[in-house]
C-alpha positions as CSV (number, residue, x, y, z in Angstrom):
1,X,100.4,119.2,107.4
2,X,103.9,120.7,107.3
3,X,105.2,122.7,110.2
4,X,107.3,125.8,109.3
5,X,110.5,126.6,111.2
6,X,112.4,129.8,110.8
7,X,116.2,129.5,110.4
8,X,118.1,132.2,112.3
9,X,120.2,134.4,110.0
10,X,118.5,133.1,106.8
11,X,115.0,134.4,107.1
12,X,113.7,131.3,105.3
13,X,111.9,128.1,106.3
14,X,112.2,124.4,105.8
15,X,109.9,121.4,106.4
16,X,110.4,119.3,109.6
17,X,108.2,116.5,108.2
18,X,108.8,114.2,105.2
19,X,106.9,111.6,103.3
20,X,108.8,108.3,103.6
21,X,106.8,106.3,101.1
22,X,104.2,105.2,103.7
23,X,103.5,108.0,106.1
24,X,104.3,111.5,107.1
25,X,107.1,111.3,109.7
26,X,109.8,113.5,111.3
27,X,112.3,114.4,108.7
28,X,115.9,113.6,109.8
29,X,117.3,115.2,106.6
30,X,117.0,118.9,107.1
31,X,120.6,119.9,106.6
32,X,121.9,122.7,104.4
33,X,125.3,121.3,103.4
34,X,126.4,118.0,101.9
35,X,128.6,117.0,104.9
36,X,125.8,117.7,107.4
37,X,123.3,115.9,105.2
38,X,125.3,112.7,105.1
39,X,126.0,112.9,108.9
40,X,122.3,113.2,109.6
41,X,121.6,109.6,108.4
42,X,119.9,107.4,110.9
43,X,119.7,103.6,111.2
44,X,116.6,103.4,109.1
45,X,117.1,106.3,106.8
46,X,120.0,107.5,104.6
47,X,120.1,111.2,104.0
48,X,121.1,111.8,100.3
49,X,122.5,115.1,99.0
50,X,121.5,116.1,95.5
51,X,123.7,118.4,93.4
52,X,121.6,120.7,91.1
53,X,122.7,122.5,88.0
54,X,122.4,125.8,89.8
55,X,123.1,125.9,93.5
56,X,120.4,127.7,95.5
57,X,121.2,130.2,98.2
58,X,118.4,130.3,100.8
59,X,118.2,127.8,103.7
60,X,114.8,126.5,102.6
61,X,116.0,125.8,99.1
62,X,119.3,124.2,100.3
63,X,117.4,122.0,102.8
64,X,115.4,120.7,99.8
65,X,118.7,119.2,98.4
66,X,119.0,116.9,101.5
67,X,116.5,114.1,101.1
68,X,115.6,111.0,103.0
69,X,116.3,107.8,101.0
70,X,114.9,104.7,102.8
71,X,116.4,102.3,100.2
72,X,120.0,103.3,99.8
73,X,122.5,100.9,101.4
74,X,120.1,98.1,102.0
75,X,121.1,94.5,101.0
76,X,118.8,92.4,98.9
77,X,116.9,90.9,101.9
78,X,116.4,94.3,103.5
79,X,115.3,95.7,100.2
80,X,112.8,93.0,99.7
81,X,111.1,94.0,103.0
82,X,110.5,97.4,101.4
83,X,109.2,96.1,98.1
84,X,106.5,98.8,97.8
85,X,109.2,101.5,98.0
86,X,112.4,99.9,96.8
87,X,113.7,97.6,94.0
88,X,117.0,95.6,94.0
89,X,119.4,94.8,91.2
90,X,122.9,93.3,91.4
91,X,124.3,96.3,89.5
92,X,122.8,99.3,91.2
93,X,121.8,97.7,94.5
94,X,118.7,98.8,96.4
95,X,117.1,101.8,94.8
96,X,113.9,103.9,95.3
97,X,111.0,103.3,92.9
98,X,110.3,106.6,91.1
99,X,106.6,106.7,92.1
100,X,106.8,105.1,95.5
101,X,108.6,108.1,97.0
102,X,105.8,110.4,96.1
103,X,103.1,111.5,98.6
104,X,99.4,111.1,97.5
105,X,99.2,114.7,96.2
106,X,102.5,114.4,94.2
107,X,101.3,111.0,92.9
108,X,98.1,112.5,91.5
109,X,100.1,115.1,89.7
110,X,102.5,112.6,88.0
111,X,101.1,111.1,84.8
112,X,103.4,108.1,85.1
113,X,102.1,107.2,88.6
114,X,98.8,106.2,90.2
115,X,97.9,106.0,93.9
116,X,96.9,102.5,95.2
117,X,94.4,103.2,97.9
118,X,94.4,99.6,99.1
119,X,98.1,99.4,99.6
120,X,98.2,103.2,100.5
121,X,101.3,103.7,98.3
122,X,102.1,105.4,95.0
123,X,102.9,102.8,92.3
124,X,103.9,102.9,88.6
125,X,101.1,103.6,86.2
126,X,100.3,100.2,84.6
127,X,100.9,101.7,81.1
128,X,104.5,102.4,82.1
129,X,105.3,98.7,81.8
130,X,103.4,97.9,78.6
131,X,105.8,96.6,75.9
132,X,103.8,97.7,72.8
133,X,102.1,100.8,74.1
134,X,100.2,101.9,71.0
135,X,98.8,98.4,70.5
136,X,97.2,98.6,74.0
137,X,93.5,99.5,74.2
138,X,94.2,101.5,77.4
139,X,97.5,103.2,76.7
140,X,99.1,105.6,74.3
141,X,102.6,107.0,73.6
142,X,103.0,110.6,74.6
143,X,106.4,112.3,74.2
144,X,108.4,109.1,74.7
145,X,106.4,107.8,77.7
146,X,103.5,105.2,77.7
147,X,100.6,106.9,79.6
148,X,96.9,106.2,80.1
149,X,94.9,106.7,76.9
150,X,93.0,109.9,76.3
151,X,91.0,110.9,73.2
152,X,94.2,112.5,71.8
153,X,95.3,108.9,70.9
154,X,92.9,109.2,67.9
155,X,93.4,112.9,67.1
156,X,94.0,112.0,63.4
157,X,91.9,108.8,63.2
158,X,88.2,109.4,62.8
159,X,87.3,105.7,62.6
160,X,89.1,104.6,65.8
161,X,87.8,107.7,67.6
162,X,84.2,106.7,66.8
163,X,84.8,103.1,67.8
164,X,86.4,104.0,71.2
165,X,83.1,104.1,73.1
166,X,81.1,106.9,74.6
167,X,84.1,108.7,76.0
168,X,85.4,110.0,72.7
169,X,83.7,111.8,69.8
170,X,85.0,112.9,66.4
171,X,84.3,116.5,65.6
172,X,84.5,117.7,62.0
173,X,86.8,120.7,61.4
174,X,88.4,121.5,58.1
175,X,91.2,123.4,59.9
176,X,92.9,120.1,60.8
177,X,94.8,118.1,58.2
178,X,92.7,115.0,59.2
179,X,89.5,116.9,58.6
180,X,88.6,117.0,62.2
181,X,89.8,115.9,65.7
182,X,88.9,113.5,68.5
183,X,87.8,115.1,71.8
184,X,86.3,113.9,75.0
185,X,82.5,113.7,74.9
186,X,81.9,116.4,77.5
187,X,84.1,118.9,75.6
188,X,82.6,118.5,72.1
189,X,81.0,121.9,72.4
190,X,84.4,123.6,73.0
191,X,86.5,124.8,70.1
192,X,90.2,124.3,70.0
193,X,91.3,126.9,72.6
194,X,94.4,128.6,74.0
195,X,93.8,129.8,77.5
196,X,95.9,132.2,79.6
197,X,95.1,132.2,83.3
198,X,96.1,135.5,84.9
199,X,95.9,135.1,88.7
200,X,96.6,137.3,91.7
201,X,99.8,136.9,93.7
202,X,99.2,139.5,96.4
203,X,99.7,138.8,100.1
204,X,95.9,138.9,100.5
205,X,95.7,135.5,98.6
206,X,97.8,133.9,101.4
207,X,94.8,134.4,103.8
208,X,92.5,131.5,104.5
209,X,89.2,130.9,102.8
210,X,86.5,128.2,102.4
211,X,88.2,124.9,102.2
212,X,91.8,126.2,102.4
213,X,94.1,127.7,105.1
214,X,96.1,129.4,102.3
215,X,93.9,130.5,99.4
216,X,96.8,130.9,97.0
217,X,97.9,127.2,97.5
218,X,94.2,126.2,97.3
219,X,93.9,128.1,94.0
220,X,97.0,126.2,92.7
221,X,95.5,122.8,93.7
222,X,92.2,123.8,92.0
223,X,94.1,124.7,88.8
224,X,96.0,121.5,88.8
225,X,92.8,119.4,89.1
226,X,91.2,121.5,86.3
227,X,94.2,121.1,84.0
228,X,94.0,117.3,84.5
229,X,90.3,117.2,83.6
230,X,90.7,119.1,80.3
231,X,91.1,117.6,76.8
232,X,94.6,118.9,76.4
233,X,96.2,119.0,73.0
234,X,99.2,116.9,74.1
235,X,101.5,119.5,72.3
236,X,104.5,120.8,74.3
237,X,105.4,124.4,74.8
238,X,107.9,124.5,71.9
239,X,105.1,124.0,69.3
240,X,103.9,127.6,69.7
241,X,102.0,128.9,66.7
242,X,102.7,125.7,64.7
243,X,99.9,123.9,66.7
244,X,97.9,121.4,64.6
245,X,96.0,119.4,67.2
246,X,92.5,120.1,68.6
247,X,92.0,120.4,72.4
248,X,93.2,123.0,74.9
249,X,96.5,124.6,75.7
250,X,97.1,126.6,78.9
251,X,99.6,129.2,80.2
252,X,99.8,130.7,83.7
253,X,100.7,134.3,84.6
254,X,101.0,135.6,88.2
255,X,100.3,139.3,88.9
256,X,101.1,141.7,91.7
257,X,103.1,144.9,92.2
258,X,106.2,142.6,92.3
259,X,105.7,141.1,88.9
260,X,109.1,141.1,87.1
261,X,111.0,142.4,90.1
262,X,114.0,140.0,90.3
263,X,114.5,140.8,94.0
264,X,111.0,139.7,94.9
265,X,109.9,137.5,92.0
266,X,111.9,135.8,89.2
267,X,110.6,135.9,85.7
268,X,108.6,132.8,84.5
269,X,111.1,132.5,81.7
270,X,113.6,131.3,84.4
271,X,111.6,128.1,84.7
272,X,112.9,126.3,81.6
273,X,114.2,122.9,82.8
274,X,114.0,120.6,79.7
275,X,110.8,118.4,79.8
276,X,109.4,120.3,82.7
277,X,108.6,124.0,82.8
278,X,107.3,126.0,79.8
279,X,109.1,129.3,80.4
280,X,105.7,131.0,80.6
281,X,104.4,129.7,77.2
282,X,101.3,127.8,76.1
283,X,101.4,124.0,76.6
284,X,99.0,121.1,76.1
285,X,101.1,118.7,78.2
286,X,100.0,118.0,81.7
287,X,103.5,117.4,83.1
288,X,104.6,120.8,81.9
289,X,101.5,122.5,83.3
290,X,102.0,120.9,86.7
291,X,105.7,122.0,86.7
292,X,104.6,125.5,85.9
293,X,102.1,125.6,88.7
294,X,104.6,124.1,91.1
295,X,107.0,126.9,90.1
296,X,104.4,129.6,90.7
297,X,103.6,128.1,94.1
298,X,107.3,128.1,95.0
299,X,107.6,131.7,93.7
300,X,104.5,133.2,95.2
301,X,105.0,137.0,94.7
302,X,103.3,138.0,98.0
303,X,102.9,141.5,96.8
304,X,101.1,144.4,98.4
305,X,98.7,145.1,95.5
306,X,97.1,143.6,92.3
307,X,98.9,145.5,89.5
308,X,97.4,144.0,86.4
309,X,99.1,145.9,83.5
310,X,102.3,143.8,83.3
311,X,100.2,140.6,83.6
312,X,98.1,141.7,80.7
313,X,101.2,142.6,78.7
314,X,102.4,139.0,79.2
315,X,99.1,137.6,78.2
316,X,99.1,139.7,75.0
317,X,102.6,138.6,74.2
318,X,101.7,134.9,74.6
319,X,98.6,135.2,72.4
320,X,100.4,137.2,69.6
321,X,103.4,134.9,69.6
322,X,102.1,131.4,70.2
323,X,98.5,131.1,69.3
324,X,97.5,130.4,65.6
325,X,94.4,131.8,64.0
326,X,92.3,128.7,64.1
327,X,92.5,128.4,68.0
328,X,90.1,130.4,70.1
329,X,91.9,132.7,72.5
330,X,90.6,133.1,76.1
331,X,91.8,135.0,79.1
332,X,90.7,134.1,82.6
333,X,91.5,136.6,85.4
334,X,91.4,135.3,89.0
335,X,91.7,137.6,91.9
336,X,90.3,139.0,95.2
337,X,91.4,142.6,95.0
338,X,90.4,145.5,92.8
339,X,93.0,145.8,90.1
340,X,95.3,148.8,89.7
341,X,97.9,150.1,87.3
342,X,101.6,150.6,87.9
343,X,101.3,153.5,90.3
344,X,98.1,152.2,91.8
345,X,95.6,155.0,91.1
346,X,93.4,153.9,88.3
347,X,92.1,150.8,86.5
348,X,90.7,149.6,84.3
349,X,88.8,152.2,82.2
350,X,91.5,154.8,81.5
351,X,89.6,157.4,83.5
352,X,89.5,158.6,87.1
353,X,92.6,159.9,88.7
354,X,95.1,158.6,86.1
355,X,98.1,161.0,86.2
356,X,99.6,160.2,82.8
357,X,102.8,158.8,84.2
358,X,104.7,156.5,81.9
359,X,104.0,152.8,82.5
360,X,107.1,150.7,81.5
361,X,104.8,147.7,80.8
362,X,103.5,149.6,77.8
363,X,106.6,151.3,76.5
364,X,106.0,155.0,76.0
365,X,102.3,154.8,76.5
366,X,100.8,156.9,79.3
367,X,98.8,155.1,82.0
368,X,95.8,157.2,81.1
369,X,95.7,155.6,77.6
370,X,96.6,152.0,78.4
371,X,93.0,150.8,78.2
372,X,92.3,152.3,74.7
373,X,95.6,151.3,73.3
374,X,96.1,147.8,74.7
375,X,92.7,146.3,75.5
376,X,92.0,147.2,71.9
377,X,95.1,145.0,71.0
378,X,93.5,142.1,72.8
379,X,90.3,142.7,70.9
380,X,92.2,142.7,67.6
381,X,93.8,139.4,68.6
382,X,90.3,138.0,69.2
383,X,90.9,137.4,72.9
384,X,87.7,136.8,74.9
385,X,88.2,138.0,78.5
386,X,86.5,136.6,81.6
387,X,87.1,137.4,85.4
388,X,86.3,135.4,88.6
389,X,86.3,137.3,91.9
390,X,87.6,134.9,94.6
391,X,85.3,135.8,97.5
392,X,85.4,135.2,101.2
393,X,89.2,135.2,101.5
394,X,90.4,136.5,104.8
395,X,88.0,139.2,106.0
396,X,86.2,139.3,102.7
397,X,83.1,141.5,102.5
398,X,80.6,142.6,99.8
399,X,82.3,146.0,99.3
400,X,85.5,144.2,98.1
401,X,83.4,142.2,95.6
402,X,81.7,145.4,94.3
403,X,85.0,147.2,94.1
404,X,86.5,144.3,92.1
405,X,83.5,144.1,89.8
406,X,83.6,147.9,89.1
407,X,87.4,147.9,88.3
408,X,87.5,144.7,86.3
409,X,84.6,145.5,83.9
410,X,86.9,147.6,81.7
411,X,89.0,144.4,81.0
412,X,86.1,142.2,80.1
413,X,84.5,141.3,76.7
414,X,81.0,142.3,76.1
415,X,78.4,141.7,77.5
416,X,80.4,142.2,80.7
417,X,77.6,140.6,82.9
418,X,78.2,137.3,81.1
419,X,82.0,137.5,81.5
420,X,82.4,137.7,85.3
421,X,81.3,135.7,88.3
422,X,82.0,135.6,92.1
423,X,83.1,132.2,93.5
424,X,85.0,130.9,96.5
425,X,88.3,129.3,95.7
426,X,87.1,125.8,96.4
427,X,84.1,126.3,94.0
428,X,85.8,128.2,91.2
429,X,86.4,125.1,89.1
430,X,83.3,123.0,89.8
431,X,80.9,126.0,89.4
432,X,82.7,128.2,86.8
433,X,85.9,127.1,84.9
434,X,84.8,123.5,84.9
435,X,81.6,124.5,83.1
436,X,83.2,126.5,80.4
437,X,82.1,124.0,77.7
438,X,78.6,123.7,79.0
439,X,76.4,125.9,76.8
440,X,73.8,126.3,79.6
441,X,76.4,128.0,82.0
442,X,77.3,131.6,82.1
443,X,80.8,131.3,80.7
444,X,79.9,128.3,78.6
445,X,77.1,130.3,76.9
446,X,79.9,132.5,75.5
447,X,82.6,129.9,74.8
448,X,80.7,126.6,74.0
449,X,79.8,127.5,70.4
450,X,80.4,124.6,68.0
451,X,81.3,126.5,64.9
452,X,82.3,123.2,63.3
453,X,78.8,121.8,63.1
454,X,75.9,124.1,64.0
455,X,73.4,121.2,64.3
456,X,75.5,119.2,66.8
457,X,76.2,120.5,70.3
458,X,77.3,117.3,71.9
459,X,75.2,114.5,73.0
460,X,75.5,115.4,76.7
461,X,73.7,118.6,76.0
462,X,70.4,116.8,75.4
463,X,68.5,115.8,78.5
464,X,65.3,114.5,76.8
465,X,64.8,111.5,74.5
466,X,63.2,113.5,71.6
467,X,65.8,116.2,71.4
468,X,68.6,113.5,71.7
469,X,67.2,111.4,68.8
470,X,66.8,114.6,66.6
471,X,70.6,114.8,66.6
472,X,72.0,112.4,64.0
473,X,75.2,111.9,65.9
474,X,73.3,111.0,69.1
475,X,71.2,108.1,70.4
476,X,69.0,107.7,73.5
477,X,70.0,104.7,75.7
478,X,67.2,103.5,77.9
479,X,67.2,101.2,80.9
480,X,69.9,100.9,83.5
481,X,70.9,97.5,85.0
482,X,70.6,97.2,88.7
483,X,73.8,95.2,88.6
484,X,77.1,95.6,86.8
485,X,79.9,93.2,85.7
486,X,82.5,94.8,87.9
487,X,82.3,95.6,91.6
488,X,83.6,99.2,91.1
489,X,80.9,100.0,88.5
490,X,77.8,101.9,89.4
491,X,74.3,101.0,88.2
492,X,73.4,104.7,88.8
493,X,76.0,105.6,86.2
494,X,75.0,103.0,83.6
495,X,77.8,100.8,84.9
496,X,80.5,103.4,84.6
497,X,83.0,103.8,87.5
498,X,83.3,106.9,89.7
499,X,85.9,109.2,88.0
500,X,89.2,109.4,89.8
501,X,89.0,113.2,90.1
502,X,86.0,112.8,92.5
503,X,87.7,110.1,94.6
504,X,90.9,112.1,94.9
505,X,89.1,114.9,96.6
506,X,86.8,112.7,98.6
507,X,87.8,108.9,98.9
508,X,84.6,108.2,100.9
509,X,82.3,108.7,97.9
510,X,80.1,105.8,96.9
511,X,77.9,105.0,93.9
512,X,74.9,106.4,95.8
513,X,76.7,109.8,95.9
514,X,76.8,110.0,92.1
515,X,74.3,110.6,89.3
516,X,74.2,111.4,85.6
517,X,73.2,114.9,84.9
518,X,72.6,115.5,81.2
519,X,74.8,112.6,80.5
520,X,77.7,113.7,82.7
521,X,78.8,112.1,85.9
522,X,78.4,114.3,89.0
523,X,79.4,113.1,92.5
524,X,78.6,115.0,95.7
525,X,78.7,113.9,99.3
526,X,75.2,115.2,99.9
527,X,73.7,113.3,96.9
528,X,71.5,110.3,97.7
529,X,70.9,108.3,94.6
530,X,70.1,104.7,95.2
531,X,70.4,102.2,92.4
532,X,69.2,101.8,89.7
533,X,68.1,105.5,89.3
534,X,67.3,107.4,86.1
535,X,65.5,106.3,83.0
536,X,68.2,106.8,80.3
537,X,70.8,109.1,78.9
538,X,72.0,110.6,75.6
539,X,75.2,109.3,74.1
540,X,77.1,109.0,70.8
541,X,75.1,107.0,68.2
542,X,76.0,103.4,67.4
543,X,76.0,104.4,63.7
544,X,79.2,106.4,64.3
545,X,81.2,103.2,64.6
546,X,80.8,102.6,60.9
547,X,83.6,104.5,59.4
548,X,83.0,104.5,55.7
549,X,80.1,105.0,53.4
550,X,80.4,101.4,52.3
551,X,80.1,100.2,55.9
552,X,77.2,102.6,56.8
553,X,74.1,100.4,56.9
554,X,70.7,101.4,55.4
555,X,69.3,102.0,59.0
556,X,71.8,104.8,59.3
557,X,72.6,107.9,57.1
558,X,76.0,108.8,55.5
559,X,76.8,112.5,56.1
560,X,79.1,113.1,53.1
561,X,80.0,116.7,54.2
562,X,81.3,115.4,57.6
563,X,82.2,111.9,56.4
564,X,80.2,110.4,59.3
565,X,77.7,107.6,59.5
566,X,74.9,109.1,61.6
567,X,71.4,108.0,62.8
568,X,68.7,108.5,60.3
569,X,66.7,111.5,61.4
570,X,63.3,112.6,60.0
571,X,63.4,116.1,58.5
């Protein structure tokens, strides 16, 4: 927990604590000039001044340039005693390891690093040291770096996708040059999507709520975790409308009455450092999305109201410029206040007390007509619009929720009852956005429509043996061993391991806290599921591993239309 300290004369704040690679300790490097930074060095820690391309002006930003370096100046022997944190070479001396200086949260957000819970230190991701990355079964090359494999490794290779085990599944789609694309099993019901998340940046969001002392920061953490769980396209923000991959791309827009006011909030286009920020554009790269969310967190607008019009204008621009026709377009609006227009008196039906004043976000259009003119534009673009009311923030009460619901309905796609939900910040992912590809959920019922293959909705959809085996691409797997080959595998999960996303949020989870629900792993601290548990699950059929008609055995059926070897199913 950081302690905030006000700097007299600057009106800004800096951290008095710092992560030294092993623990959170008093930070000796809190100076706001290069000379004072160097002079602040102690016996155990050297304070290092970093010179950025553009020099900041506030005390808090300047203090960020003075950073503790536990390795600098150490000889080879001293460096060896800090081997988890430092590395030594005759040419460069003792240097910090890139991952080791990260705290556990920063480590989880860096695709090149992984947190070693036994050593309690952030270490290099094993793939980073693999010599022949693409030849590795567990790694893939992504934008010049060797990173852990995802199903995107096989986005043009139907055969290898089908052979990669139950995690990946090939989905036929003539829109792609390869005739389809490879996606994670739990997302097979989702089309290729471009999603813009429009979230509230008013001062109200800084209040505490369930699970978080600052709801805005909590929302950022939830969005980071959500982005990391999605089958991203692996395309960077420069691809724009030239996208050819499947999967999902995201863009983030913050809204308040200070949106676009340079005195209170810089424009997202300012965040354009090469290889990091997107400049407010769609991206399917996790490193870019994390950089965008970090930027939004550092540039929290802290406005007085939730003015939505300029945010909607940004979303419309993103979709019209960067999203090709084959990708589904989705807008998620997250907030805790009733939305308003530029002068704060009406939203979002174009009626009420609108005074007809010109809204600069819409050119010469009057406020009274922005709904009919511009929501219609989103409809023309095919943008499906959802909203989540973030409840119980600060002194939240039912009247605020009802006010939000009344005002937001004019923004939503029809039927509006299926396009809005109320959730606490700490549940908005697990109960809403995280279920957007589940056809049995409220949002998933609108989004999880497999237009590629109407007879196949993903094997995890089927919970019963008969319905599973009626799907030619699926197979019912019975029997669960009471023991597994590896100690970290769970009999309850058919010898799968607990996903890292659950352990990151709760390291105390055990196999008994986890279960398979409709083929998907769910872990909750309140779950009591002793081994072996369950009687079976539905997964991709073994026949799919035969990649050509010649290989497809007589016990299976060759689907010529989709070029897949499927289970033979009685008509």
